[in-house]
N, C-alpha and C positions, 0 to 999 in steps of 0.2 A: 193822287199822283199828278205829276206835271203833264202838261200838254206835250205831245210828241213833236219833236223837231221835224222840219220839212222832209228829212230823209225818209221817214216812213211813208209819207204821202207819195214820194217818188217811187216807192216800191209797190204801188198799186193798192195801198191800204191793207196789205196782207200781214198777218202776225209774223213776227220775227223770233225764231227759236235761237237763243244764244246758248252756246255750249262750249265746254272746255276742250279745245282741240289738243291739249297736251295729255288728256286722260284717255286711255284706250277704251274704257267702257263708254264714255260720253261720245267719243269719235265713232264707235261702232253703231251706237244708237242713232247718231246723226246721219250716218250712211244709210241705215235702214229707212229713216224718215225721208231722205232725199229720193230713194228708190220708190217708196210707197206714196209720195206726195202727188205726183202727176195723176190727173184724172184721164178719162178716155180721150179727151181732146188735147191732152198734153199740157194742160194748164196746172200749175201748182196752187194749192190753197194756203200755203205758208212758205216762208223762206227760212232756211237754216243758215246761221252765220257763226263762225268761230269767234270767240271772245278776243283772241290775240293778246297782245301785250300793250295795247294803246288805250289808256284810260280816257283820253280825250275823245277817241272814236265812240266810246260808250256814252260819254256825256252828250254827244251830238244826237244819239238816239233818245236818251232820257237823262235829264240833267242831274238827278239824284241817284243814278245807278253807280254803285261802287264796284270796281273791277274785282276786288277780293270776294265780295258777296256773289258776283257772277261766276267766279271760279268754284265757289263752294256749293251753289245750288243752281239747278237749271232755271232759266228765266224765259218766259214767253212774253214778249212785248206785243200788246194788242193794238189794233189800229186806232182805238179810241184813247190810247195813252196809258191805259191801265196795265198792270204787270201781274202775270200769274207765276207762281213759284212752286217748285217741287212737284208734289203729286197733282196739284191743281193745273200746272203747266202740262204735265203728262196727259191728264184727262182731256184738256183742250186740244192737244195735238191729235189724240185718238179720235176726237169728234170731227176733226178736219180732214183726216186721211180717208180717201175713198174706201180703202179695204177694211177700215176699222170704225167707220161711222156708227154702225149698229152697236158696237161695244161702248162707244162714247156716251150714248144715251143712258147707260146704266149708272154712270157717275153723277147724273143729275137727279136720279130717282130718290125721292124722299119717303121715308117710312117713320111715322110718328115724329116728324120734324127733324129727322137725322138723315144724312146721306150715307148709308152704311158702306156702299161700294167705294165712295170717295174716301171714306175713313180708312178702309183697308188699303186702297191705293196710296194714300199718304203714308201709312205705316210701312208699306213695302218700299216706297221711295226712300224713306229714312234709313231702312235697313240696307238697301243697295248703296246709298250714299256712304254709309259707314263701312261697307264691305269693299269699296273701290280700292283701298290700299292693298287688299289681298290679291287683286288682279293687276297689281303693278303700278297703280296711279299714285304718284308722289306729289302731284300738283293740286290736288283737290283739298288740301289742308291737312291738318293733323288728325290722325285717326281718333275716334272716340275712345274714352277709357276702357269700355267693355271690349273693344276690338283689338286693342294693342297687344294683348297676349297672343291672339291668333296671328297677328302680323309677325310677331317675334317667332312663333312656332313655324310658320310657313317659310320665313327667312332661313331658319336653321335647317329645315328639311331640304330646302333648295340648295343650301351650302353643302349639306351632307352628300347629296347625290350629284351635285354639280352638273355640268354638261355631259351628256353621254357621248362617248367617242363615236366617230363615224364608223359605220360597219365596214369591216375589211373583207374584201372578196379576194379569193386567190385566183390569180390568172395562170392558166396552164398553157 
């Protein structure tokens, strides 16, 4: 990976969590991270930043970062310039949050040369990424072929029931 532009050094050398602010799932996760990030002294160990719609701003952080890749998969830009993606990014965020540091250690645990907890987290991230369209995200890309029928069914069910009318109360 390329060396980080001076922008990351100005942020105190903290990792930068890049998330899709147009996706409700990603936005809720980022809000949770923002609330959980400060330690007892009020300092944060990472910075969360929405991707936005400016590819040039992403190139300032890292020159080979593509905006469409960033929309598709969570990215964590490390202070050394490396990039963590998907489940690896989630594990690193959990390692850095004060309330989940204990859990983050599990993802580094090796058994017979394999990191089983990281493998499960990677799989769960892939499933969540595919399920985002069910939660109303249309900006994360095209749903995977296996999820498209579920998107269609949930859309039909939503259209069938539509919005519920406001409850009417009688005034006497």
